[in-house]
C-alpha positions as MATLAB code, in Angstrom:
seq = 'MEISDLSNVSSKYYKFANIFSKVKAEISTSYCFHNLKINLKESVQPPVAIYSLLASEQDTLKKFIEKNLNTEFI';
ca = [
       1.072   -5.337  -57.080;
       0.043   -3.439  -54.110;
       0.153    0.375  -54.529;
       1.571    2.007  -51.412;
       0.682    5.413  -50.221;
       3.306    7.680  -50.880;
       1.844   10.769  -49.829;
       4.315   11.177  -47.017;
       7.403    9.937  -48.987;
       9.725   12.171  -51.018;
       9.598   11.431  -54.813;
      13.222   10.563  -55.128;
      12.198    7.378  -53.060;
       9.176    6.230  -55.011;
      11.548    3.788  -56.997;
      12.098    1.898  -53.965;
       8.267    1.593  -52.984;
       8.287   -2.184  -53.907;
      10.878   -2.816  -51.147;
       8.114   -2.019  -48.798;
       5.323   -3.704  -50.274;
       3.217   -5.481  -47.271;
       1.852   -8.010  -49.592;
       5.496   -9.044  -50.605;
       6.511   -9.110  -46.859;
       3.707  -11.266  -46.006;
       4.894  -14.260  -48.330;
       6.835  -16.603  -46.393;
       9.502  -18.341  -48.377;
      10.212  -22.165  -47.684;
      13.667  -21.966  -48.775;
      16.569  -19.779  -47.246;
      20.285  -19.844  -47.950;
      20.971  -18.953  -44.365;
      19.181  -20.051  -41.174;
      21.141  -18.264  -38.541;
      20.637  -18.923  -34.800;
      22.202  -16.946  -31.652;
      22.771  -19.319  -28.883;
      21.986  -17.495  -25.497;
      23.205  -18.647  -22.102;
      20.256  -20.055  -20.305;
      20.681  -17.748  -17.353;
      20.899  -14.500  -19.386;
      17.809  -12.728  -20.703;
      18.369  -10.466  -23.773;
      17.291   -6.734  -23.253;
      13.625   -5.937  -24.406;
      14.872   -2.631  -26.019;
      18.246   -1.350  -26.789;
      17.378    2.118  -26.369;
      14.769    3.734  -24.127;
      11.001    3.558  -25.391;
       7.915    4.826  -24.136;
       5.664    1.922  -22.568;
       3.208    2.195  -25.663;
       6.157    2.124  -27.903;
       7.556   -1.044  -26.159;
       4.116   -2.733  -26.146;
       3.923   -2.038  -30.171;
       7.696   -3.081  -30.570;
       6.893   -6.230  -28.772;
       3.587   -6.864  -30.853;
       5.426   -6.132  -34.042;
       8.374   -8.564  -33.120;
       5.794  -11.426  -31.979;
       3.788  -11.040  -35.384;
       6.932  -11.250  -37.607;
       8.554  -14.072  -35.795;
       5.497  -16.265  -35.956;
       5.170  -15.492  -39.826;
       8.957  -16.092  -39.904;
       9.726  -12.683  -41.553;
      12.339  -12.089  -39.041;
];
C-alpha cells in the first residue's frame, strides 16, 4: 500500500488515510452495482462550475474532471 504524506493532516484522521490512496483510486473496477446517467436536454448546457472560481482554478477543475472521467473514476 502507498504511504500518504500526512504531514498536513490532523492525527485524528490518520485512520482514514487509505480512503485517499492514489493507487486505489486509479484502479478501475469492471463491475458496478449502479450505472447512473443524467439525461440532459440537447439545447441546455450544464454550468461549468457551481460557484465562482478563479480562471486558474476553473482550468485545474476542468483538467481533474476530464482525467477522472476518462479513467471512469467519476
